C-alpha positions in Angstrom: -48.9 36.7 -174.5 -49.8 37.5 -170.8 -47.7 39.6 -168.5 -45.1 37.5 -166.4 -45.2 34.6 -168.9 -42.3 34.3 -171.1 -41.6 31.8 -174.1 -38.9 29.1 -173.4 -37.1 27.8 -176.4 -36.8 23.9 -176.3 -34.4 21.8 -178.3 -35.3 20.0 -181.3 -35.0 16.5 -179.8 -37.5 17.2 -177.2 -39.9 18.8 -179.4 -39.4 15.5 -181.7 -39.9 13.2 -178.4 -43.2 15.0 -177.5 -44.5 14.6 -181.1 -43.6 10.9 -181.0 -45.4 10.2 -178.0 -48.2 11.9 -179.4 -48.4 9.8 -182.6 -47.7 6.7 -180.3 -50.4 7.4 -177.9 -48.2 7.8 -174.9 -48.0 10.6 -172.5 -46.5 13.7 -173.7 -43.9 13.6 -170.7 -42.9 9.7 -171.4 -39.0 9.7 -172.0 -38.6 5.7 -172.6 -38.2 2.6 -170.9 -34.4 2.2 -170.4 -31.9 5.1 -168.6 -28.5 5.0 -169.1 -25.5 6.4 -167.1 -22.8 8.1 -169.3 -19.5 8.9 -167.6 -16.3 10.6 -168.6 -18.0 13.0 -170.5 -15.7 16.1 -172.0 -16.4 19.2 -169.9 -17.1 21.2 -172.9 -19.9 18.7 -174.0 -23.3 20.1 -174.0 -26.5 17.9 -174.1 -27.0 18.3 -177.9 -23.3 16.2 -178.0 -24.5 13.5 -176.4 -28.0 13.4 -178.2 -26.5 13.7 -181.6 -24.4 10.3 -180.8 -27.0 8.4 -179.2 -29.7 9.2 -181.8 -27.7 7.4 -184.4 -28.7 4.4 -182.3 -32.0 4.8 -181.8 -35.0 7.2 -180.3 -33.5 9.0 -177.3 -36.3 10.6 -174.7 -34.1 12.3 -172.7 -30.3 13.7 -172.1 -29.3 15.5 -168.8 -25.8 16.4 -168.0 -25.4 16.9 -164.4 -23.8 20.1 -163.6 -22.3 22.3 -160.8 -23.5 25.3 -159.2 -22.0 27.7 -161.6 -23.6 25.3 -164.5 -20.6 23.5 -165.7 -20.8 20.0 -166.7 -19.4 17.6 -164.2 -18.5 14.8 -166.7 -21.3 12.4 -166.3 -25.1 12.5 -167.2 -28.1 10.3 -167.9 -29.2 9.4 -171.5 -32.9 7.6 -171.6 -33.7 5.5 -174.8 -37.0 4.6 -175.9 -37.0 1.0 -175.6 -34.7 -1.5 -173.8 -33.5 -2.8 -177.0 -32.2 0.3 -178.2 -30.8 0.8 -174.6 -28.7 -2.3 -174.9 -27.6 -1.4 -178.4 -26.3 2.2 -177.2 -24.2 0.4 -174.6 -22.8 -2.1 -176.7 -21.9 0.4 -179.5 -21.0 3.6 -177.7 -19.3 2.4 -174.9 -15.6 3.6 -175.2 -16.9 6.0 -178.3 -14.7 9.2 -178.5 -16.9 12.3 -178.2 -14.6 15.6 -178.3 -11.5 14.1 -177.0 -12.7 12.0 -174.2 -13.8 8.0 -174.6 -17.3 7.9 -172.9 -18.4 5.1 -170.3 -22.1 3.6 -170.8 -23.7 1.9 -168.3 -27.2 0.9 -167.1 -28.2 3.6 -164.3 -29.0 2.5 -160.8 -31.8 5.0 -160.5 
């Protein structure tokens, strides 16, 4: 590897997303069609915890937890599901679900 470059490890769900995009002839950076707001997330949660819950419903394109200046999860984030149908199903099935001791709120994202 060239000097000044470093290998960055990616979570498995990110690798799976890119591989599925290639298989479906979509751009590698396609995340999905339905973005959800997820609130009341336990502060000790990481992206993988949220991914595991949502991936039981459908194909997750992205998970992003909002963090403070020192890297702590602020208790909310966003999940992008690949299709609107999967997004609707995730809202119906996961709103109020307990993850690490807190019942998450799942709503359509405003952005």
